[in-house]
N, C-alpha and C positions, 0 to 999 in steps of 0.2 A: 716286367714290373718296374715302377719308378717311384721317386719321391716328389710330391707336390710341395713346393716352397711358396709360402704366402709372404711376400715382401712388400707389397703395396699397402700403404697406410689405409686403414678403415675399409679394407676389402671384405666382402661377405661371400661365404661358400654355401650354396644351396644344392639340394638334390633335385634333379629333374629326370625321373625315370632311371635309366642306367647311366646317367651322366652327372658329373659335378659341374655346376655353373659357378664360376668365380666372377662376382660383380665388383668391378673396380670403379670407385667414384672419380669424378673430375678432380684434377689437381690444378688449382689456380696458380700455384707458384711456378710450375713449368709449362702451364698452358695445355696440359693433356686433357682430352675429353674423356667422359665416362665411357667404359667399355665392358664387355663380358667375354670371358674365355671359357670354353666348354672342354672338359677333360673326361674321357671314358672312365667310369668308376672302376671297371675291372683291371685297369692298368696301374692303379694306385695301390701301393702297399704301405705307404707312410705319408703323412702330412706334417710339415713343419711350419708352425705358426710363429712368425717373427713380428713382434710389436702388437698392435691393437686390431688385428684382423679377427673376424668372427666366423666360426663354423656352426651352422644351425644344427639343432637336435636331429632332424631326419638325416642330415648328411653324416653326423657323428655315428648314428646307429647303423647306417649303411656301411660305413667304414669298419666299424667293430664287427659287423656281421661277416665281413670277408677277411677278418683277422688283420686288418690294417690298424696301426696305432697313430696317435696324434701327439706330437711333441710341441711343447710351448717354450719359446725362447723370448728374451727381451729384444729390444730393437737392435742391440749390439751383438746378438747371437749367443748370449749366456743362457744356458739351460735352466729352466724354471720348474718344469714338471712334465708329466706324461700321462696320457689317457690310453690305456692298453686293453686289448680283449681279455676275456676270461682266462685265468691262469690255466696252464696245461694240466690235464688230468693225470699226467704221468708222475705219480707220487714216488715211484721207485727211483727216478732220476734225482729228485730233490732229497730223498732219504740218503742216497749214496753221496750226494754233494755235501750234506751236513756231516756225515760220518767222516769223510776225508778231511773236512775243515777242522774237526776236533782231534784228528790223529796227527800230531805234530810232524813226525817223519814224512807221512804221506803229503801233508800240506807243503812241506819244504820241497819235496821232489817235484810237485806240480809247479810251485812258484819258480823253481829253477828252469823248468821247461819254458815258461813264459819269458823269463829274462833271457834265456839263451836265444829264443826266437827273435826277440827284439834286437839283441846285440848282433846276431848274424845278419839281419837285414840292414842294420846301420852300417856294418862293415862292408857289405856288398855294395851299398849305395856309394860309399866313399871310394871304394876300389874302382867302380865304373867311372866315377867322376875324375879320378886321378889319371886315368888313361888319356883323357882328352886335354887335361891341363898340365900334366907332368909336374904338379905341385908336390914337392916332397913333404910339406907340412900335412897335406891331406893324406898322403900315404902313411905318414907317421901316426896320424890319428887312427887310421884303419888298423895299423899294427898294434896300437894300444888296446883297441877293442878286441883284437884277436887274442891278446894276452888275457883279457878279462873272460873271454869265452872259455879259455883253458881252465881258469880258476873256477868257473861255474861247473864245468864238467868234472872237476876233481874235488868238489865241495864235500867235505865230510859231514855226514848227518848223524847226530846222536840218536840212535835207535831208541834209547830210553828217555829221550827228551820229552818234555811236555810244554804246552803253550802257557808258561807261567808269566803273568803280568809283572811279577817282581823281578824277573830275570832281565838284566841289562840287555837292551836290544843289540848293542854292538858286539856282544859276546855270543849271540845266537846265530844259527845258520841262516835264519830268515833275515836277521840284521845284516849278515855278510852279503846276502843277495841284494838287499837294498843298496848297500855300498857299491857293489859291482855295477848295478844299474845306474846309480848316480854318476859314477866315474865314467861309464860308457856314454851317458848323455853329455857330459862335459866335453869328452873327446870328440863325440860326433858333431856337436854344434860348432866346435872350433873348426873342424874340417868343412862342415856345411857352409859356414860363412865365407870360406875361401873359394867355394864353387859358384858363388853368386857373381855374375858378370858385372854388376854395378855396386857401388858403395851405397848401401841403404841404412847405414848406422846400426847394423846388426853385429853384435860381438858375442853375445851369450843369450841363453834362453831367459826371458823375463816374462813371467806368467801374469801376475795381477799387480798392477794393470800393464798391458803391453805398451812399451815406450817407443816403439819404432814399427814401420810397416811390416817387416818380416815377422816379428813377434805377434803382431795383430793377426796376420794370416795364419800362423801356426795355431794360435789359440782358437780362432774361429773354425779352422779345419778340424781340430781335435774335438770340438763340441759337436760338429756335424757327424764325425765318425762315431762318437760315443752314442749318439741317438740311434745310429744304425746297428751298433753292437748290442745295445739294449734290446732292440727288437729281435735280434738273432738268438740271444740267450733265452729270451722269453718263449720264442717259438720252439726251442729245443727242450723246454720244460723246466728250466732252472729258476731258482730264486736269484735275481741279479744282485742282491745285496749281501750274499755270503760268498766270499772269495778266498783266495789262497795267498797270493803275493801282497795284495792290498789289505790292510787291516779293516775290520768292520767299523762302521760308524753310522750314526743316525742319518738316513737319507743318502748314504754313500753307496753307489752301485759297484761294490768291490769286484764282483766276478766280471762284470762288463769291462771294468778298467783293466782287469787281468788279461782278458782276451784281446783287448784293444792294443796292448803293448806290441804285439807281433805285427799289427797292421799299420801302426803310425807312419813308419817310413815308406812302405810300398804305396800307401794311399796319400796321406796328407803331405809329408815332406817332399814327395815327388811332385805333387801338384804345385806346392809353393815354389819349388825350384823352377818349374816350367813356366809359371805365369810371370816370374820375374826375369828369367834369362831370355825368354822369347818376347819380352815386353808386351805381354798380353795385358798386364796391369802396369800403370804408370803412377808417378808420385801424385798426380792430380786425382787419383782414385782413392785417396786417403784424407782423413780429417784429423786434426789434432785439437783437443780441448783440455786445458789444464795439464799438459804433459802426457795425456793419454791419447794413443793413436787408434783410430777405427777406420774401417772401410766406409766409403761413401755409398749412397744408394746404387749408383752405377757400378762401382767396384764390387759391391756385394753380389749383384746379379751376375757379373762376369765370373767371379770366383765360383759361385754356385754351379754355373754351367760347366766349368772345368772340373769341379769336384764330381758332379754327376757323370761326366764323360769318363772319368777315371774309374768310378765304381762300376760302370757298365763295360769297361775294357775286359776282354777275354784273355785269360792266360791258361797255361797248363798247370793244373793244381799239383803242387810238389808231392803230395801224398797219394792222391787217387790217379794221377796221370792223365786225366781227361780235361777238356777245356771247360772253364767256368769263369764267370765274371767275378771281379773283386767283391761285388755285393753278395754273390752266391757263396764265395769263399768264407765270408763272415759266418754264415749259417753252417757251412760244412765244418768249420773249426769247432763251433759250439756242439755240433752233433758228434764229432770225434771225441770231444771231452766227455760227453754223456756216455758214449759207448765204452770209454775207458773206465769211467767211474762205476758203471754197472757190470763190469767184468767181461764185456764182449770183445775188448781189445787189450793186449798185454801192456801197452804203453800209450801215452798221449804224445803225438808228434806235432810240434809247433809248426806254424806256417813260416817256411824259410824259402825266400826267393833264390833262384839259381843265378 
């Protein structure tokens, strides 16, 4: 199964039997002729619409019928909305999800697992990079993250605590986890910048708007990853808007953001490092407007190819011990969480690369 990305302006997707036909109009600016691309419907589990492309109603219904969802992003890759199949009928998963969300100690324990998984994968990435560069600053950043992992593991949770909005966040266990995560991100990106083989103007994480090519790639990659995690949590029967580490908010997919934390570095950070260090993307693949940096059309297509290749890469799953693609691992983690919440497993084990 794969994701169909619609990046060509004004393209139209139609259904023709068991096939999706993508009709791409002529482009006078670059002299490209009109053309059509045929994609077997059965191979598509997600469509990502970028910009002003159109998916016809018969094509939408066919996609929904096979449990594929359609994500809508603007031209620059910012998530705008999602059309998903009918909500899973497994009400027991959602009931358990809500119960744990309202139980403060249970919520903190789960949040700690997500943070630990993220920190572990960041530290592993830096340690691998430090072996080839012998950069002591990278090693120091990895050691800082290691200390934060110890703090997460020994976090004291007030069993009588409640999720009181009046309680100062910095004094709560959940607030401490947010602090550990933030400190870990600062240390990680400090080391990450030193592993890039060229000077790209990246010194720290800048989200909105991205001010350099590396931040533009990270933001774009995280948006793509979130689309995939949203699909995984929906397939597993969850409400994606009720989470544990991330606070609830109108239109904020908190649970998808929770599960995404463990996968940021193995998927997105790894791809960004690869396309830069192997010169798969060059400076000419980026555009700057009013101090905001974005990928060009050509650069976007190249990055999407690398991102999809990463999702389709097989690894040995750290919990199950058998081979699975990173795309499949997203769903497996969601199902592990569901089994833990419904009492089928004694604990939730985060995705931690070896």
